[in-house]
DRENDREN-82033 format. One record per residue (C-alpha): x, y, z; residue number from 1. Coordinates in Angstrom, 3 decimals. Layout:
<recs>
((X; Y; Z); NUM);
...
</recs>
This chain:
<recs>
((-14.841; -21.548; 10.125); 1);
((-13.863; -20.565; 6.586); 2);
((-10.336; -19.837; 5.530); 3);
((-8.386; -16.956; 4.444); 4);
((-5.776; -17.391; 1.762); 5);
((-2.234; -16.585; 2.430); 6);
((-0.850; -17.428; -0.682); 7);
((-0.667; -13.950; -2.478); 8);
((2.264; -14.589; -4.582); 9);
((4.078; -11.565; -3.212); 10);
((3.783; -12.416; 0.396); 11);
((5.221; -15.928; -0.223); 12);
((9.018; -16.430; 1.284); 13);
((11.452; -14.169; -0.627); 14);
((14.081; -16.419; -0.537); 15);
((12.136; -18.819; -2.582); 16);
((11.039; -16.210; -5.074); 17);
((14.517; -15.024; -5.715); 18);
((16.108; -18.556; -6.410); 19);
((13.041; -18.931; -9.017); 20);
((14.419; -16.255; -10.929); 21);
((12.153; -14.082; -12.662); 22);
((13.037; -12.496; -16.325); 23);
((14.492; -8.880; -15.362); 24);
((17.127; -10.672; -13.646); 25);
((19.318; -10.890; -16.234); 26);
((19.357; -7.011; -16.134); 27);
((21.011; -7.308; -12.726); 28);
((24.594; -7.753; -12.328); 29);
((25.915; -11.389; -10.399); 30);
((27.442; -9.135; -7.167); 31);
((24.449; -6.931; -7.243); 32);
((21.940; -10.130; -7.348); 33);
((24.189; -11.906; -4.630); 34);
((23.767; -8.962; -2.239); 35);
((19.807; -9.249; -3.104); 36);
((19.880; -12.724; -2.584); 37);
((21.587; -12.115; 1.490); 38);
((19.247; -9.753; 2.063); 39);
((16.393; -11.862; 1.000); 40);
((17.731; -14.965; 3.218); 41);
((18.017; -12.140; 6.235); 42);
((14.207; -11.392; 5.908); 43);
((13.341; -15.200; 4.901); 44);
((15.456; -15.722; 8.652); 45);
((13.894; -12.088; 10.361); 46);
((16.971; -10.665; 11.139); 47);
((17.579; -7.673; 12.115); 48);
((18.670; -4.378; 10.033); 49);
((18.070; -6.426; 6.654); 50);
((17.024; -3.075; 5.123); 51);
((20.542; -2.574; 4.931); 52);
((21.543; -5.143; 2.468); 53);
((18.895; -3.861; 0.346); 54);
((20.242; -0.238; 0.342); 55);
((23.785; -1.790; -0.290); 56);
((22.124; -3.845; -3.276); 57);
((21.013; 0.005; -4.602); 58);
((23.890; 1.893; -4.360); 59);
((26.056; -0.593; -6.192); 60);
((23.369; -0.834; -9.252); 61);
((23.724; 3.024; -8.523); 62);
((27.540; 3.452; -8.705); 63);
((27.576; 0.716; -11.811); 64);
((24.440; 2.577; -13.709); 65);
((23.047; -0.455; -13.242); 66);
((18.816; -1.665; -13.162); 67);
((18.148; 0.625; -9.966); 68);
((14.768; -0.555; -10.782); 69);
((15.290; -4.261; -10.369); 70);
((16.707; -3.517; -6.923); 71);
((13.798; -1.283; -5.874); 72);
((11.134; -3.570; -7.160); 73);
((12.562; -6.158; -4.785); 74);
((13.042; -3.338; -1.844); 75);
((9.243; -3.029; -2.115); 76);
((8.882; -6.474; -1.978); 77);
((10.704; -6.516; 1.500); 78);
((8.789; -3.769; 3.164); 79);
((5.298; -5.111; 2.108); 80);
((6.203; -8.050; 3.613); 81);
((7.443; -6.164; 6.674); 82);
((3.921; -4.319; 6.296); 83);
((5.689; -1.126; 5.819); 84);
((3.691; -0.071; 2.867); 85);
((4.554; 3.404; 2.802); 86);
((8.173; 2.534; 2.172); 87);
((6.997; 0.036; -0.252); 88);
((5.094; 2.773; -2.367); 89);
((8.439; 4.995; -2.031); 90);
((10.610; 2.337; -4.024); 91);
((7.636; 0.938; -6.218); 92);
((7.459; 5.136; -7.545); 93);
((11.290; 4.819; -8.000); 94);
((10.757; 1.340; -9.799); 95);
((7.723; 2.921; -12.242); 96);
((9.857; 6.271; -12.981); 97);
((13.081; 3.727; -14.031); 98);
((10.726; 1.449; -16.359); 99);
((8.910; 4.975; -18.399); 100);
((12.329; 6.193; -18.412); 101);
((12.764; 3.535; -21.285); 102);
((12.082; 4.357; -24.631); 103);
((12.734; 0.453; -26.088); 104);
((11.365; -1.743; -23.456); 105);
((12.612; -5.060; -24.124); 106);
((10.834; -8.312; -22.533); 107);
((13.001; -8.206; -19.954); 108);
((12.096; -4.493; -18.838); 109);
((8.113; -5.823; -19.191); 110);
((8.715; -8.230; -16.674); 111);
((10.094; -5.537; -14.536); 112);
((7.623; -3.297; -15.305); 113);
((4.312; -6.399; -14.654); 114);
((6.221; -6.951; -11.237); 115);
((5.409; -3.608; -10.170); 116);
((1.643; -3.724; -10.790); 117);
((1.782; -7.133; -8.607); 118);
((2.743; -5.553; -5.758); 119);
((0.674; -2.313; -6.514); 120);
((-1.928; -4.806; -6.504); 121);
((-0.971; -6.702; -3.219); 122);
((-1.035; -3.240; -1.787); 123);
((-4.348; -2.726; -2.427); 124);
((-5.322; -6.387; -1.417); 125);
((-3.320; -5.599; 1.449); 126);
((-5.784; -2.362; 2.242); 127);
((-8.920; -3.826; 1.347); 128);
((-9.403; -2.184; -1.838); 129);
((-9.894; -5.358; -4.003); 130);
((-11.206; -3.369; -6.994); 131);
((-7.627; -1.908; -7.564); 132);
((-5.951; -4.468; -6.775); 133);
((-8.433; -6.445; -9.213); 134);
((-7.042; -3.669; -11.904); 135);
((-3.548; -3.687; -11.494); 136);
((-3.475; -7.258; -11.925); 137);
((-4.917; -7.765; -15.161); 138);
((-2.842; -5.066; -16.269); 139);
((0.447; -7.116; -15.159); 140);
((-1.162; -10.407; -16.903); 141);
((-1.724; -8.439; -20.139); 142);
((2.228; -7.020; -20.121); 143);
((3.221; -10.823; -19.401); 144);
((1.195; -12.169; -22.122); 145);
((3.098; -9.715; -24.307); 146);
((6.490; -11.560; -23.518); 147);
((4.803; -14.746; -23.672); 148);
((5.087; -15.951; -20.151); 149);
((2.637; -18.467; -19.458); 150);
((3.866; -19.321; -16.348); 151);
((3.744; -15.705; -14.786); 152);
((0.439; -15.619; -16.233); 153);
((-0.467; -18.365; -13.899); 154);
((0.619; -16.887; -11.189); 155);
((-1.326; -13.582; -11.881); 156);
((-4.220; -15.944; -12.121); 157);
((-3.852; -17.272; -8.224); 158);
((-3.924; -13.876; -7.306); 159);
((-6.895; -13.056; -8.887); 160);
((-8.248; -16.390; -7.339); 161);
((-7.403; -15.543; -4.369); 162);
((-9.112; -11.828; -4.305); 163);
((-12.468; -13.904; -5.467); 164);
((-11.766; -16.031; -2.034); 165);
((-11.580; -13.256; 0.204); 166);
((-15.341; -11.805; -1.472); 167);
((-16.673; -15.518; -0.553); 168);
((-16.928; -16.289; -4.182); 169);
((-15.306; -19.685; -3.904); 170);
((-16.400; -21.163; -7.238); 171);
((-15.031; -18.603; -9.178); 172);
((-11.628; -18.535; -7.322); 173);
((-11.548; -22.447; -7.685); 174);
((-11.634; -21.923; -11.237); 175);
((-8.729; -19.556; -11.909); 176);
((-6.565; -21.596; -9.790); 177);
((-7.230; -24.862; -11.650); 178);
((-6.643; -22.643; -14.496); 179);
((-3.295; -21.865; -12.802); 180);
((-2.869; -25.587; -11.824); 181);
((-3.115; -26.946; -15.693); 182);
((0.411; -24.739; -16.464); 183);
((2.052; -25.037; -13.247); 184);
((1.919; -28.427; -13.022); 185);
((5.100; -28.830; -15.286); 186);
((6.958; -26.627; -13.250); 187);
((6.320; -27.945; -9.764); 188);
((8.385; -25.045; -7.791); 189);
((7.333; -23.502; -4.255); 190);
((4.705; -21.727; -5.706); 191);
((2.858; -25.036; -6.983); 192);
((2.902; -25.713; -3.450); 193);
((1.397; -22.726; -2.147); 194);
((-1.288; -23.302; -4.785); 195);
((-1.997; -26.990; -3.639); 196);
((-2.755; -25.243; -0.465); 197);
((-5.438; -22.745; -1.875); 198);
((-6.940; -25.737; -3.788); 199);
((-7.600; -27.420; -0.678); 200);
((-9.146; -24.512; 1.309); 201);
((-11.590; -23.465; -1.559); 202);
((-12.816; -27.213; -1.861); 203);
((-12.938; -27.384; 2.209); 204);
((-14.808; -23.701; 2.096); 205);
((-17.193; -25.512; -0.567); 206);
((-17.709; -28.727; 1.353); 207);
((-16.288; -31.026; -0.900); 208);
((-14.455; -32.985; 1.597); 209);
((-13.274; -35.662; -0.180); 210);
((-11.283; -33.451; -3.019); 211);
((-9.843; -31.263; 0.260); 212);
((-8.305; -34.187; 2.165); 213);
((-6.653; -35.118; -1.445); 214);
((-5.019; -31.435; -1.827); 215);
((-4.527; -31.080; 1.415); 216);
((-2.701; -34.231; 1.603); 217);
((-0.489; -33.111; -1.859); 218);
((0.397; -29.707; -0.385); 219);
((2.089; -31.216; 2.723); 220);
((3.695; -33.340; 0.317); 221);
((4.927; -30.662; -1.990); 222);
((5.847; -28.200; 0.737); 223);
((8.096; -31.315; 2.071); 224);
((9.574; -31.582; -1.217); 225);
((10.309; -27.694; -1.919); 226);
((10.790; -26.756; 2.242); 227);
((7.652; -24.737; 1.874); 228);
((6.361; -24.138; 5.638); 229);
((2.771; -22.501; 4.397); 230);
((1.701; -25.038; 2.490); 231);
((2.346; -27.566; 5.070); 232);
((0.373; -25.487; 7.638); 233);
((-2.740; -25.209; 5.365); 234);
((-2.181; -29.149; 4.667); 235);
((-2.686; -30.249; 8.052); 236);
((-5.401; -27.726; 8.983); 237);
((-7.546; -28.398; 5.862); 238);
((-6.930; -32.406; 6.871); 239);
((-7.795; -31.873; 10.485); 240);
((-11.065; -29.643; 10.148); 241);
((-12.373; -32.593; 7.566); 242);
((-11.659; -35.192; 10.300); 243);
((-12.762; -33.389; 13.109); 244);
((-16.511; -33.149; 11.238); 245);
((-15.980; -36.590; 10.791); 246);
((-15.422; -37.349; 14.327); 247);
((-12.196; -39.382; 13.300); 248);
((-9.144; -39.476; 16.077); 249);
((-6.676; -38.817; 13.530); 250);
((-7.801; -35.211; 13.434); 251);
((-5.560; -35.110; 16.634); 252);
((-2.051; -35.756; 14.519); 253);
((-3.058; -33.198; 11.812); 254);
((-3.501; -29.981; 13.738); 255);
((-1.301; -30.488; 16.482); 256);
((1.224; -30.341; 13.297); 257);
((-0.702; -27.412; 12.078); 258);
((-0.055; -25.731; 15.488); 259);
((3.824; -26.716; 15.733); 260);
((4.272; -25.271; 12.390); 261);
((2.303; -22.038; 12.581); 262);
((4.500; -21.138; 15.984); 263);
((7.732; -22.195; 13.536); 264);
((6.518; -19.841; 10.617); 265);
((5.584; -17.137; 13.594); 266);
((2.171; -17.233; 11.346); 267);
((-0.275; -15.970; 14.466); 268);
((-3.122; -16.168; 12.194); 269);
((-3.149; -19.773; 11.078); 270);
((-2.132; -20.264; 14.980); 271);
((-5.218; -19.085; 16.430); 272);
((-7.291; -21.105; 13.512); 273);
((-5.108; -24.584; 14.278); 274);
((-5.951; -23.731; 18.156); 275);
((-9.851; -23.206; 17.729); 276);
((-9.906; -26.492; 15.911); 277);
((-7.843; -28.114; 18.143); 278);
((-10.585; -26.770; 20.954); 279);
((-13.759; -28.211; 18.903); 280);
((-11.841; -31.350; 18.495); 281);
((-11.046; -31.696; 22.569); 282);
((-14.980; -30.731; 22.722); 283);
((-15.751; -33.674; 20.510); 284);
((-14.521; -35.956; 23.133); 285);
((-15.951; -34.196; 25.881); 286);
((-12.501; -32.524; 27.144); 287);
((-14.376; -29.189; 27.794); 288);
((-11.894; -27.923; 30.426); 289);
((-8.814; -28.516; 27.770); 290);
((-10.943; -27.261; 24.946); 291);
((-11.583; -24.056; 26.871); 292);
((-8.121; -23.476; 26.896); 293);
((-7.592; -23.521; 23.739); 294);
((-10.587; -21.651; 22.565); 295);
((-9.500; -18.261; 25.004); 296);
((-6.349; -18.978; 23.210); 297);
((-7.256; -18.297; 19.713); 298);
((-9.512; -15.616; 21.085); 299);
((-6.768; -13.904; 22.438); 300);
((-4.954; -13.641; 19.034); 301);
((-7.922; -12.728; 17.118); 302);
((-8.897; -9.581; 18.893); 303);
((-5.048; -8.715; 18.899); 304);
((-5.217; -8.860; 15.036); 305);
((-8.333; -7.121; 15.357); 306);
((-9.913; -10.321; 13.100); 307);
((-13.625; -9.724; 15.061); 308);
((-15.429; -11.705; 12.450); 309);
((-13.231; -14.807; 13.665); 310);
((-13.584; -13.474; 17.274); 311);
((-17.484; -13.609; 17.441); 312);
((-17.557; -17.011; 16.860); 313);
((-15.480; -17.897; 19.783); 314);
((-17.489; -15.829; 21.975); 315);
((-20.575; -17.939; 21.375); 316);
((-18.512; -20.944; 21.547); 317);
((-16.551; -20.222; 25.109); 318);
((-20.154; -19.315; 26.184); 319);
((-21.320; -22.720; 25.470); 320);
((-18.240; -24.321; 26.910); 321);
((-18.534; -23.063; 29.787); 322);
((-22.342; -23.104; 30.372); 323);
((-21.478; -26.933; 29.821); 324);
((-19.386; -26.541; 32.608); 325);
((-21.793; -25.156; 34.555); 326);
((-20.159; -21.677; 35.153); 327);
((-23.226; -20.002; 34.307); 328);
((-22.048; -16.581; 35.431); 329);
((-18.897; -16.372; 33.107); 330);
((-20.868; -18.077; 30.237); 331);
((-23.315; -15.285; 30.325); 332);
((-20.137; -12.305; 30.142); 333);
((-19.191; -14.278; 26.702); 334);
((-22.797; -14.464; 25.623); 335);
((-23.289; -10.744; 26.385); 336);
((-19.951; -9.836; 24.534); 337);
((-20.987; -12.348; 21.429); 338);
((-24.663; -10.091; 21.091); 339);
((-22.873; -7.040; 21.725); 340);
((-20.265; -7.754; 19.048); 341);
((-22.058; -9.527; 16.361); 342);
((-24.737; -6.634; 16.424); 343);
((-21.619; -4.344; 15.523); 344);
((-20.066; -6.366; 12.416); 345);
((-21.973; -6.066; 9.235); 346);
((-24.080; -8.893; 8.575); 347);
((-24.056; -11.637; 5.664); 348);
((-26.808; -9.816; 4.058); 349);
((-25.310; -6.659; 4.038); 350);
((-22.010; -8.669; 2.580); 351);
((-24.046; -9.575; -0.497); 352);
((-25.627; -6.011; -1.548); 353);
((-22.084; -4.744; -1.421); 354);
((-20.696; -7.480; -3.994); 355);
((-24.029; -6.478; -5.868); 356);
((-23.304; -3.265; -6.042); 357);
((-19.991; -3.639; -6.311); 358);
((-21.114; -5.435; -9.922); 359);
((-23.576; -2.552; -10.677); 360);
((-20.159; -0.093; -10.110); 361);
((-18.063; -1.942; -12.551); 362);
((-21.434; -2.614; -15.006); 363);
((-22.012; 0.985; -15.307); 364);
((-17.943; 1.610; -15.784); 365);
((-17.810; -0.471; -18.807); 366);
((-20.997; 1.097; -20.261); 367);
((-19.119; 4.927; -19.468); 368);
((-15.962; 3.672; -21.636); 369);
((-17.872; 2.721; -24.551); 370);
((-19.946; 5.672; -24.250); 371);
((-16.254; 7.678; -23.976); 372);
((-14.790; 5.841; -27.294); 373);
((-18.221; 6.789; -28.881); 374);
((-18.315; 10.411; -27.756); 375);
((-14.129; 10.442; -28.863); 376);
((-14.999; 9.331; -32.573); 377);
((-17.777; 12.365; -32.811); 378);
((-14.918; 14.307; -31.571); 379);
((-12.789; 13.347; -34.515); 380);
((-15.187; 13.958; -37.169); 381);
((-16.160; 17.419; -35.159); 382);
((-12.650; 18.190; -35.604); 383);
((-11.531; 17.467; -39.064); 384);
((-14.836; 19.415; -40.018); 385);
((-13.282; 22.055; -38.099); 386);
((-10.150; 21.567; -40.299); 387);
((-11.575; 22.166; -43.414); 388);
((-13.693; 24.880; -42.378); 389);
((-10.605; 26.536; -40.286); 390);
((-9.016; 26.088; -43.944); 391);
((-11.671; 28.336; -45.780); 392);
((-11.882; 30.768; -42.901); 393);
((-7.817; 31.342; -43.128); 394);
((-8.095; 31.649; -46.867); 395);
((-10.502; 34.387; -46.435); 396);
((-8.520; 36.485; -43.860); 397);
((-5.560; 36.102; -46.408); 398);
((-7.677; 37.669; -49.032); 399);
((-8.638; 40.829; -47.041); 400);
((-9.032; 40.573; -43.215); 401);
((-5.524; 41.699; -42.244); 402);
((-6.811; 44.114; -39.213); 403);
((-9.317; 40.830; -38.131); 404);
((-6.142; 38.534; -37.806); 405);
((-4.355; 41.197; -35.725); 406);
((-7.497; 41.509; -33.225); 407);
((-8.041; 37.443; -33.142); 408);
((-4.251; 37.093; -32.144); 409);
((-4.803; 40.002; -29.315); 410);
((-7.952; 37.807; -28.277); 411);
((-5.883; 34.471; -28.346); 412);
((-2.842; 36.416; -26.386); 413);
((-5.667; 37.472; -23.612); 414);
((-7.647; 34.177; -23.648); 415);
((-3.895; 31.991; -22.843); 416);
((-3.192; 34.237; -20.200); 417);
((-6.518; 33.975; -18.309); 418);
((-6.229; 29.982; -19.131); 419);
((-2.738; 30.631; -16.828); 420);
((-4.487; 32.628; -14.216); 421);
((-7.193; 29.869; -14.577); 422);
((-4.659; 26.893; -13.677); 423);
((-2.669; 28.525; -11.339); 424);
((-6.319; 29.128; -9.058); 425);
((-7.169; 25.636; -9.948); 426);
((-3.799; 24.655; -8.411); 427);
((-4.332; 26.466; -5.238); 428);
((-7.761; 25.099; -4.822); 429);
((-6.898; 21.417; -5.730); 430);
((-4.235; 22.040; -3.033); 431);
((-6.560; 23.101; -0.427); 432);
((-8.855; 20.055; -1.401); 433);
((-5.760; 17.847; -1.228); 434);
((-5.293; 19.159; 2.751); 435);
((-8.688; 18.793; 3.349); 436);
((-8.758; 15.364; 1.882); 437);
((-5.607; 14.399; 3.889); 438);
((-6.941; 15.777; 7.018); 439);
((-10.153; 13.521; 6.943); 440);
((-8.202; 10.797; 6.046); 441);
((-5.807; 11.180; 9.465); 442);
((-9.013; 11.601; 11.099); 443);
((-10.705; 8.523; 9.988); 444);
((-8.161; 6.520; 9.930); 445);
((-6.262; 7.224; 12.984); 446);
((-8.364; 9.201; 15.626); 447);
((-11.335; 7.704; 14.864); 448);
((-10.003; 4.212; 15.500); 449);
((-8.200; 4.882; 18.571); 450);
((-11.461; 6.202; 20.105); 451);
((-13.382; 3.040; 19.030); 452);
((-10.854; 0.940; 20.557); 453);
((-11.132; 2.980; 23.562); 454);
((-14.957; 2.895; 23.435); 455);
((-14.799; -0.860; 23.270); 456);
((-12.339; -0.971; 25.894); 457);
((-14.329; 0.680; 28.608); 458);
((-17.615; -1.066; 27.556); 459);
((-15.674; -4.498; 28.454); 460);
((-15.036; -3.033; 32.318); 461);
((-17.982; -3.587; 33.579); 462);
((-17.564; -7.750; 32.745); 463);
((-14.545; -8.390; 34.119); 464);
((-13.356; -9.100; 37.525); 465);
((-11.248; -6.721; 39.323); 466);
((-7.676; -7.835; 38.888); 467);
((-8.832; -7.649; 34.972); 468);
((-10.580; -4.313; 35.176); 469);
((-7.348; -2.592; 36.206); 470);
((-5.350; -4.138; 33.509); 471);
((-8.269; -3.027; 31.375); 472);
((-7.960; 0.607; 32.709); 473);
((-4.338; 0.696; 32.238); 474);
((-4.906; -0.664; 28.529); 475);
((-7.702; 2.208; 27.988); 476);
((-5.050; 4.982; 29.213); 477);
((-2.266; 3.964; 26.901); 478);
((-4.808; 3.811; 23.913); 479);
((-5.800; 7.582; 25.152); 480);
((-2.413; 8.457; 25.546); 481);
((-1.937; 7.438; 21.759); 482);
((-5.048; 9.180; 21.003); 483);
((-3.407; 12.371; 22.105); 484);
((-0.322; 11.872; 20.287); 485);
((-2.491; 11.510; 17.092); 486);
((-4.006; 15.074; 17.807); 487);
((-0.885; 16.492; 18.621); 488);
((0.433; 14.987; 15.251); 489);
((-2.739; 16.665; 13.208); 490);
((-2.112; 19.937; 14.800); 491);
((1.475; 19.851; 13.847); 492);
((0.852; 19.080; 10.345); 493);
((-1.960; 21.938; 10.212); 494);
((0.317; 24.710; 11.588); 495);
((3.717; 23.345; 12.923); 496);
((3.907; 24.298; 16.460); 497);
((7.946; 25.266; 16.246); 498);
((6.526; 27.869; 13.653); 499);
((3.901; 29.293; 15.501); 500);
((6.413; 29.858; 18.857); 501);
((9.645; 30.118; 17.363); 502);
((9.122; 31.034; 13.661); 503);
((10.536; 30.158; 10.757); 504);
((13.865; 29.334; 11.446); 505);
((13.333; 27.361; 13.926); 506);
((10.658; 25.707; 11.959); 507);
((12.940; 25.119; 9.130); 508);
((15.582; 23.680; 11.299); 509);
((12.836; 21.316; 12.807); 510);
((12.086; 20.211; 9.285); 511);
((15.438; 19.370; 8.583); 512);
((16.520; 17.525; 11.542); 513);
((12.880; 15.461; 11.423); 514);
((13.823; 14.571; 7.330); 515);
((17.458; 13.409; 8.415); 516);
((15.936; 11.131; 10.953); 517);
((13.802; 8.976; 8.212); 518);
((17.157; 8.445; 6.182); 519);
((15.790; 8.987; 3.120); 520);
((18.021; 12.206; 2.103); 521);
((20.839; 13.868; 3.934); 522);
((19.870; 17.526; 4.220); 523);
((21.594; 20.693; 5.716); 524);
((20.508; 24.011; 6.953); 525);
((22.502; 27.098; 6.832); 526);
((21.208; 29.910; 8.622); 527);
((23.149; 33.368; 7.960); 528);
((20.049; 35.748; 8.874); 529);
((17.800; 36.883; 11.378); 530);
((15.657; 38.949; 9.498); 531);
((12.846; 36.104; 9.198); 532);
((11.047; 37.387; 12.756); 533);
((10.454; 40.498; 11.042); 534);
((7.510; 38.621; 8.488); 535);
((4.556; 38.100; 9.007); 536);
((3.386; 34.593; 10.281); 537);
((1.158; 34.022; 7.431); 538);
((4.242; 34.896; 5.116); 539);
((6.324; 32.957; 7.350); 540);
((3.619; 29.882; 7.006); 541);
((3.716; 30.071; 3.296); 542);
((7.576; 30.237; 2.783); 543);
((7.810; 26.968; 5.114); 544);
((5.399; 25.031; 2.521); 545);
((7.403; 25.853; -0.104); 546);
((10.577; 24.976; 2.085); 547);
((8.581; 21.543; 1.844); 548);
((7.308; 21.234; -1.430); 549);
((10.954; 21.932; -2.949); 550);
((12.421; 19.340; -0.421); 551);
((9.393; 16.897; -1.343); 552);
((10.304; 17.600; -5.280); 553);
((14.288; 17.065; -4.775); 554);
((13.258; 13.779; -2.546); 555);
((10.496; 12.474; -5.881); 556);
((12.403; 13.327; -8.956); 557);
((16.201; 14.957; -8.217); 558);
((17.991; 11.336; -7.346); 559);
((19.755; 13.215; -5.051); 560);
((21.580; 11.985; -1.953); 561);
((22.677; 15.540; -0.170); 562);
((20.335; 18.759; 0.138); 563);
((21.097; 22.164; 1.501); 564);
((18.492; 25.051; 2.556); 565);
((20.278; 28.265; 2.956); 566);
((18.720; 31.476; 4.624); 567);
((20.615; 35.039; 3.883); 568);
((19.937; 38.304; 2.991); 569);
((20.686; 40.605; 0.113); 570);
((22.124; 44.003; 0.278); 571);
((18.488; 45.121; 0.244); 572);
((17.759; 43.463; 3.562); 573);
((15.597; 41.059; 1.280); 574);
((15.441; 37.587; 2.600); 575);
((16.591; 35.124; 0.591); 576);
((15.742; 31.191; 0.683); 577);
((18.016; 29.316; -1.409); 578);
((17.739; 25.142; -2.151); 579);
((20.120; 23.135; -3.719); 580);
((20.769; 19.336; -4.322); 581);
((23.378; 16.931; -5.818); 582);
((20.852; 15.118; -8.129); 583);
((20.546; 14.794; -11.585); 584);
((19.219; 18.442; -12.658); 585);
((16.514; 19.095; -15.045); 586);
((16.822; 18.832; -18.438); 587);
((16.542; 21.664; -20.931); 588);
((12.826; 20.976; -21.465); 589);
((11.695; 21.561; -17.824); 590);
((11.036; 25.302; -16.667); 591);
((9.251; 27.252; -14.222); 592);
((5.967; 27.233; -16.298); 593);
((5.605; 24.005; -14.971); 594);
((2.564; 23.748; -12.720); 595);
((4.294; 23.234; -9.353); 596);
((7.029; 25.742; -9.696); 597);
((4.571; 27.953; -11.362); 598);
((2.129; 28.321; -8.389); 599);
((5.513; 28.657; -6.322); 600);
((6.232; 31.613; -8.155); 601);
((2.986; 33.288; -8.222); 602);
((2.355; 33.106; -4.613); 603);
((5.806; 34.515; -4.016); 604);
((4.701; 37.210; -6.492); 605);
((1.480; 37.956; -4.811); 606);
((3.675; 39.171; -1.676); 607);
((6.470; 40.862; -3.646); 608);
((9.069; 38.195; -4.022); 609);
((10.560; 36.042; -7.081); 610);
((11.524; 32.773; -8.026); 611);
((14.294; 31.629; -9.802); 612);
((15.399; 27.892; -10.926); 613);
((19.192; 26.806; -12.062); 614);
((19.384; 23.880; -13.819); 615);
((22.712; 21.950; -14.207); 616);
((22.898; 18.649; -15.377); 617);
((25.865; 17.989; -13.486); 618);
((25.561; 19.663; -10.405); 619);
((21.907; 19.608; -9.572); 620);
((19.306; 21.706; -9.077); 621);
((19.422; 25.490; -7.441); 622);
((16.178; 27.052; -6.649); 623);
((16.234; 30.538; -5.112); 624);
((13.280; 32.713; -3.612); 625);
((13.538; 36.306; -2.347); 626);
((10.992; 38.119; -0.266); 627);
</recs>
């Protein structure tokens, strides 16, 4: 059984991370840093409401005009550890915006930016997008090299090694880890203990068992020294697996340690792997009935985690164990499930083909970059020639073609206007395309997965006893109920039910309520008119989308804590929608010509309306739509 590395740097113990200060911690005042440490300890102990402490640290940073990006990057790390990737993305965007807003980047700021790319890579890694994860790690390594932090460069190499290991390229993964080990052995912190666990698993995967034993024992020793539980789990697991292959009774001691530590750390994936190995050890000692219990417990965990590549092997093992116990009927059921699940998974040959295609893609990508550089050089040469030619034309025009200049200017103005109209058209097309992509992703990631789970659940019913059948039917009902809710949510996103039934005012009130429930911003709704029911349904939908876009802009860009949506009407009975906030406002360079705001203006003009944007740095933004 191949081991899966769990030691991606960002997923290591949060409290251990904070006790080994990053370079950008120099930017954080002591009171805020202490608050972050308390929040990290809360997360380490898996207490409730840890996010409140993180938000308290962020509010302190805002009040002191401090390094808010340093706090938001730690908040993103917390949410990644909790599996809340959307929340993590929100705070990573704030971190990147903070860094991009600093013109003179000190080594501390570069360190913060490097950590941002590490966390972005972790998100892609969790989602299975290895190419994007690798790209962000390489950017991270480049930034760390700029300020000479070889220790953090070693951490990046550990992450790169983990990606290669997840792809099954164990030799390359081992080389990267050994390069990191040459640097980290002089520091010897909790991450060095994690590295020892990584190296032990790689030697085991490469069937170099003697080296696996050496590094497994080293991982246990370093885990004890730095009070890090994950290296101890992996060390005990690897040693038990090697000794199990050698039929050594000492395997019982190590695998029981691995199981106990996995339960303590609430590491369900490692618990399942350890239970499976324990079953194999018991089976080697002809204790098949005991082994069967551990195999079935491991299988249950893998199915709950949807780790079907691991589960398929256990179906076969359990079938063979039942056969040895002369329980042929139940053995047949497990073998049938094994065959069905195996046929539904990618074969090893397909995985190899996928990796080869990925390699070809990366090669072609590099060739395209080279071709683009050559094309840019040719464009630069052509640009120089065009400047010289334009100079000659300009002299000729000055000498006697004044009329031609005027015609040329008119044509140019006409062309610019056409380009501006094309930009608006493209913004509409791009908006529709993004909506199609979003709907496609929701159908694929949500609805398709639920239907697939319902199908598999139904297919399993004929093979179960009567009690298990009833439980399986209830499970299938739950899946179908979730499918129904997913369909309702998608339909609501396409055309809000409240808007279709009760109109724009009720839909806006519902939108405000839903957004307030997220806690991202405090949004108020003030209705001073009853005119909206007279508007056509298409116009009401367009106004609803404009309100959503303006509020989303406030959340992304204004740093506001409060916003208000007001409905009123002017003396001519025209509907007025006003959206205001208490954020930082816009600078003097921001205007309606920006594509998003310009799109709103053009949509309103198309129905005879108007759009005004007022900016004030001290009081935030005021957007007024009239129709």
